[in-house]
C-alpha positions as CSV (number, residue, x, y, z in Angstrom):
1,M,10.6,21.7,0.6
2,K,11.6,18.2,-0.5
3,K,9.8,16.8,2.6
4,I,6.7,18.7,1.8
5,I,6.6,17.4,-1.8
6,S,7.2,13.8,-0.4
7,F,4.3,14.3,2.1
8,I,2.0,15.5,-0.8
9,C,3.0,12.4,-2.8
10,L,2.1,10.1,0.1
11,V,-1.2,11.8,0.6
12,F,-2.2,11.4,-3.1
13,C,-0.9,7.8,-2.9
14,T,-3.3,7.1,0.0
15,L,-6.2,8.8,-1.7
16,I,-5.8,6.4,-4.7
17,W,-5.3,3.3,-2.5
18,G,-8.3,4.1,-0.3
19,T,-10.7,4.4,-3.3
20,A,-9.0,1.3,-4.9
21,F,-10.5,-0.9,-2.2
22,I,-13.9,-0.3,-3.9
23,A,-12.5,-1.5,-7.3
24,Q,-10.9,-4.5,-5.6
25,A,-14.1,-5.5,-3.8
26,T,-16.3,-5.1,-6.9
27,G,-13.8,-6.4,-9.4
28,M,-14.2,-10.1,-8.3
29,D,-17.8,-10.5,-9.5
30,N,-16.7,-12.6,-12.4
31,I,-13.1,-13.6,-11.7
32,G,-11.0,-14.8,-8.8
33,P,-8.7,-12.8,-6.6
34,F,-5.5,-14.2,-8.2
35,T,-6.8,-13.4,-11.7
36,F,-7.7,-9.9,-10.6
37,N,-4.3,-9.3,-9.1
38,A,-2.4,-10.7,-12.2
39,A,-4.4,-8.5,-14.5
40,R,-4.3,-5.4,-12.3
41,F,-0.5,-5.4,-11.8
42,F,0.2,-6.2,-15.5
43,V,-1.8,-3.1,-16.4
44,G,0.2,-1.3,-13.7
45,F,3.4,-2.5,-15.4
46,L,2.2,-1.2,-18.8
47,A,1.2,2.1,-17.2
48,V,4.6,2.8,-15.7
49,A,6.7,1.5,-18.7
50,P,6.4,4.8,-20.7
51,F,7.6,6.8,-17.7
52,V,10.7,4.6,-17.3
53,F,11.4,5.0,-21.0
54,F,11.2,8.8,-21.1
55,F,12.6,9.7,-17.6
56,E,14.9,7.0,-16.4
57,R,16.1,4.9,-19.4
58,K,19.5,6.7,-19.5
59,R,20.0,6.6,-15.7
60,I,19.3,2.9,-15.1
61,N,22.8,1.7,-16.1
62,K,24.5,4.5,-14.2
63,E,22.5,3.9,-11.0
64,I,22.8,0.1,-11.0
65,K,26.3,-0.2,-12.5
66,N,28.6,-2.0,-10.0
67,K,25.7,-2.4,-7.7
68,T,23.6,-5.0,-9.6
69,N,23.7,-7.6,-6.8
70,Q,22.7,-5.1,-4.2
71,F,19.8,-3.9,-6.4
72,F,18.4,-7.5,-6.9
73,K,18.8,-8.2,-3.2
74,L,16.5,-5.3,-2.5
75,I,14.1,-5.5,-5.4
76,F,13.2,-9.2,-4.9
77,P,11.9,-8.7,-1.3
78,V,10.1,-5.4,-2.4
79,G,8.2,-7.4,-5.1
80,F,7.7,-10.5,-3.1
81,F,6.4,-8.7,0.0
82,L,4.1,-6.6,-2.1
83,F,2.8,-9.8,-3.8
84,L,2.0,-11.4,-0.4
85,G,0.4,-8.3,1.0
86,C,-1.8,-7.9,-2.1
87,I,-2.8,-11.5,-2.2
88,F,-3.9,-11.7,1.4
89,Q,-5.7,-8.3,1.1
90,Q,-7.5,-9.3,-2.1
91,V,-8.6,-12.7,-0.9
92,S,-9.8,-11.1,2.4
93,L,-12.3,-9.0,0.5
94,L,-14.2,-12.2,-0.4
95,Y,-15.0,-12.7,3.3
96,T,-15.0,-9.3,4.9
97,D,-16.2,-5.7,4.1
98,V,-14.1,-2.8,2.8
99,A,-14.0,-1.0,6.2
100,N,-12.7,-4.1,8.0
101,S,-10.1,-4.8,5.3
102,A,-8.9,-1.2,5.4
103,F,-8.7,-1.3,9.2
104,F,-6.6,-4.5,9.4
105,T,-4.4,-3.4,6.5
106,I,-3.3,-0.2,8.3
107,F,-2.0,-2.4,11.1
108,Y,1.2,-1.9,9.1
109,V,1.3,1.4,11.0
110,L,2.1,-0.4,14.2
111,L,4.3,-3.1,12.6
112,V,6.6,-0.7,10.6
113,P,8.2,1.1,13.6
114,L,8.4,-2.2,15.6
115,I,10.2,-4.0,12.7
116,A,12.4,-1.0,11.9
117,Y,13.4,-0.6,15.6
118,F,13.9,-4.2,16.7
119,L,15.2,-5.8,13.5
120,F,17.0,-2.9,11.7
121,S,18.0,-0.8,14.8
122,E,16.6,2.4,13.2
123,K,16.0,5.4,15.4
124,I,12.3,6.2,15.9
125,H,11.2,9.7,16.8
126,W,9.0,9.7,20.0
127,S,6.0,11.2,18.1
128,V,5.7,8.0,16.1
129,W,4.4,5.9,19.0
130,P,1.4,8.1,20.1
131,S,0.7,8.6,16.4
132,V,0.6,4.8,15.8
133,L,-1.7,4.5,18.8
134,A,-4.0,7.2,17.4
135,C,-4.1,5.5,14.0
136,V,-4.9,2.1,15.4
137,V,-7.7,3.4,17.6
138,G,-9.0,5.4,14.6
139,G,-8.9,2.4,12.4
140,Y,-10.8,0.4,15.0
141,L,-13.5,3.1,15.1
142,L,-13.7,3.1,11.3
143,S,-14.2,-0.7,11.2
144,D,-17.2,-2.8,12.0
145,I,-15.5,-5.4,14.2
146,S,-17.2,-4.2,17.3
147,N,-20.4,-5.6,16.0
148,A,-19.1,-9.0,14.9
149,N,-16.6,-11.8,15.6
150,I,-13.2,-11.7,14.0
151,R,-13.9,-13.3,10.6
152,F,-11.7,-15.4,8.4
153,G,-11.2,-12.4,6.0
154,D,-10.1,-10.2,8.9
155,T,-7.4,-12.7,9.8
156,L,-6.1,-12.9,6.2
157,V,-5.8,-9.2,5.9
158,L,-4.1,-8.9,9.3
159,I,-1.5,-11.4,8.1
160,G,-1.1,-9.3,4.9
161,A,-0.4,-6.2,7.1
162,L,2.9,-7.8,8.1
163,F,4.0,-8.1,4.4
164,W,2.8,-4.5,3.8
165,A,5.0,-3.4,6.6
166,L,8.0,-5.2,5.2
167,H,7.3,-3.8,1.8
168,I,7.3,-0.2,3.2
169,I,10.6,-0.8,5.0
170,Y,12.3,-2.3,1.9
171,I,10.9,0.5,-0.3
172,G,12.6,3.0,2.0
173,K,15.9,1.0,1.7
174,I,15.9,0.7,-2.1
175,I,14.8,4.2,-2.9
176,N,17.6,5.6,-0.7
177,K,20.2,3.6,-2.7
178,F,18.7,3.8,-6.2
179,D,17.0,6.9,-7.4
180,L,14.8,5.1,-9.9
181,P,11.2,5.3,-8.6
182,F,9.6,4.5,-11.9
183,F,11.9,1.6,-12.7
184,I,11.4,0.2,-9.2
185,A,7.6,0.5,-9.6
186,L,7.9,-1.2,-13.0
187,I,9.8,-4.2,-11.7
188,Q,7.6,-4.7,-8.6
189,N,4.5,-4.6,-10.8
190,L,6.0,-7.2,-13.1
191,V,7.0,-9.5,-10.1
192,V,3.5,-9.3,-8.5
193,S,1.7,-9.9,-11.8
194,A,4.0,-12.9,-12.7
195,L,3.6,-14.6,-9.3
196,S,-0.1,-14.0,-9.3
197,F,-0.4,-15.6,-12.7
198,I,1.3,-18.7,-11.4
199,L,-1.5,-18.9,-8.7
200,V,-4.1,-18.4,-11.5
201,I,-2.7,-21.4,-13.3
202,M,-2.7,-23.5,-10.1
203,F,-6.0,-22.5,-8.6
204,E,-8.2,-20.6,-11.1
205,E,-9.4,-20.6,-14.6
206,F,-7.9,-18.0,-16.9
207,N,-10.9,-16.8,-18.9
208,F,-10.3,-13.6,-20.9
209,S,-14.0,-13.1,-21.6
210,K,-14.7,-12.9,-17.9
211,I,-11.7,-10.7,-17.3
212,K,-13.2,-8.2,-19.9
213,L,-16.3,-7.9,-17.7
214,E,-14.1,-6.4,-15.0
215,T,-12.3,-4.0,-17.3
216,V,-13.2,-0.8,-15.4
217,E,-12.1,-2.1,-12.0
218,I,-8.9,-3.6,-13.4
219,L,-8.0,-0.4,-15.2
220,Y,-8.7,1.7,-12.1
221,A,-6.8,-0.6,-9.7
222,G,-4.0,-1.1,-12.3
223,I,-3.3,2.3,-13.7
224,L,-4.0,4.4,-10.6
225,S,-3.3,2.0,-7.7
226,G,-0.7,-0.3,-9.2
227,G,0.9,2.3,-11.4
228,A,0.5,5.9,-10.1
229,A,0.1,5.2,-6.4
230,F,3.1,2.9,-6.0
231,A,5.2,5.4,-8.0
232,L,4.0,8.1,-5.6
233,Q,4.9,6.0,-2.7
234,L,8.4,5.7,-3.9
235,F,8.7,9.5,-4.5
236,G,7.2,10.0,-1.0
237,Q,9.6,7.7,0.8
238,R,12.5,9.5,-0.8
239,N,12.5,12.1,2.0
240,I,10.3,10.5,4.7
241,S,11.5,7.5,6.7
242,A,9.5,4.3,6.9
243,A,7.7,4.8,10.2
244,P,6.2,8.3,9.7
245,A,5.5,7.4,6.0
246,A,3.4,4.4,7.2
247,I,1.4,6.8,9.5
248,V,0.7,9.1,6.5
249,M,-0.4,6.1,4.4
250,S,-2.8,5.0,7.0
251,L,-5.0,7.7,5.7
252,E,-6.1,5.1,3.2
253,G,-8.4,3.7,5.9
254,V,-10.2,7.0,6.1
255,V,-10.6,7.2,2.3
256,A,-11.7,3.6,2.1
257,A,-14.4,4.1,4.7
258,I,-15.7,7.3,3.1
259,S,-15.6,5.6,-0.3
260,A,-17.5,2.6,0.9
261,W,-20.1,4.9,2.5
262,I,-20.6,6.9,-0.7
263,I,-20.4,4.2,-3.3
264,L,-21.4,0.9,-1.6
265,N,-23.8,2.5,1.0
266,Q,-21.9,1.0,3.9
267,I,-22.8,3.0,7.0
268,L,-20.6,5.8,8.2
269,G,-21.7,6.7,11.8
270,M,-20.3,8.9,14.5
271,N,-17.8,6.3,15.6
272,N,-16.4,6.2,12.1
273,I,-16.1,10.0,12.0
274,I,-14.3,10.0,15.3
275,G,-12.0,7.3,13.9
276,C,-11.2,9.6,10.9
277,S,-10.3,12.3,13.4
278,F,-7.9,10.1,15.3
279,I,-6.1,9.0,12.2
280,L,-5.8,12.6,10.9
281,G,-4.5,13.7,14.4
282,G,-1.9,10.9,14.4
283,I,-0.7,11.9,10.9
284,L,-0.4,15.6,11.9
285,L,1.5,14.7,15.1
286,S,3.9,12.4,13.3
287,Q,4.7,15.1,10.7
288,L,4.7,18.3,12.8
289,A,6.4,17.2,16.0
290,P,9.7,16.2,14.4
291,I,10.1,19.7,12.9
292,Y,11.2,20.9,16.3
293,K,13.8,18.1,16.6
294,K,17.1,18.5,14.8
295,N,17.9,14.8,15.1
296,Y,14.7,13.7,13.3
297,R,15.2,11.0,10.7
């Protein structure tokens, strides 16, 4: 039952992330990518704060007591890798379309099991590898790279996929040791917002009147994506290990492509539909096959 609840949390997480690509792409009409990220994650920080106060305030000291160093050794890479993943993804949307950005982002599906297996010696169920292949093929069919050369934006988001993969792995580690999903979401939002604001000071102009013009996009990406979705990710990875969790979260590519088709009128052809089917098939295989294996992690 716990695994089913975690699976549902991850599915809702990907639904939010997939539609958030639209807000991210349209939210830079008047501001730069660093300003958008700084504002978005600060809103996410404010959105999660009440949940920390009401549900976890009394547990924080108990959970972290005598393990403070261990907590900070894990929370810093969680926040830092999320910051780098978001920065590369956000900047990429200036140069490439939503479908391509979503496709290259879900390359974390391939990277998570590779990193987990080779760097952290984690056992990987056999079903992960064909599921990864199905998701990568599906992502390719969802994207538009078959009709164009690899662009600068595609390269940026591909680099960002490495940091998304590391973020997923470290989320799995920290949530297994500290049962504080809202508090962890709160801290990582604050880290990303603060680091993004440093880039704003260095490379962009902080103009509050222009930020107000992107209020709807910032609130959507902040409250739902930065706040709710990342909290759902933490709840989801409580009972699902990193590699199969990454496969489930690759559903964001499907949602992003469908959202771009409906909202931005980006074409969704037969190849795209087949790509959705590949990803859905990969997700089902990764979640159903291990049920018959007692040694599934």
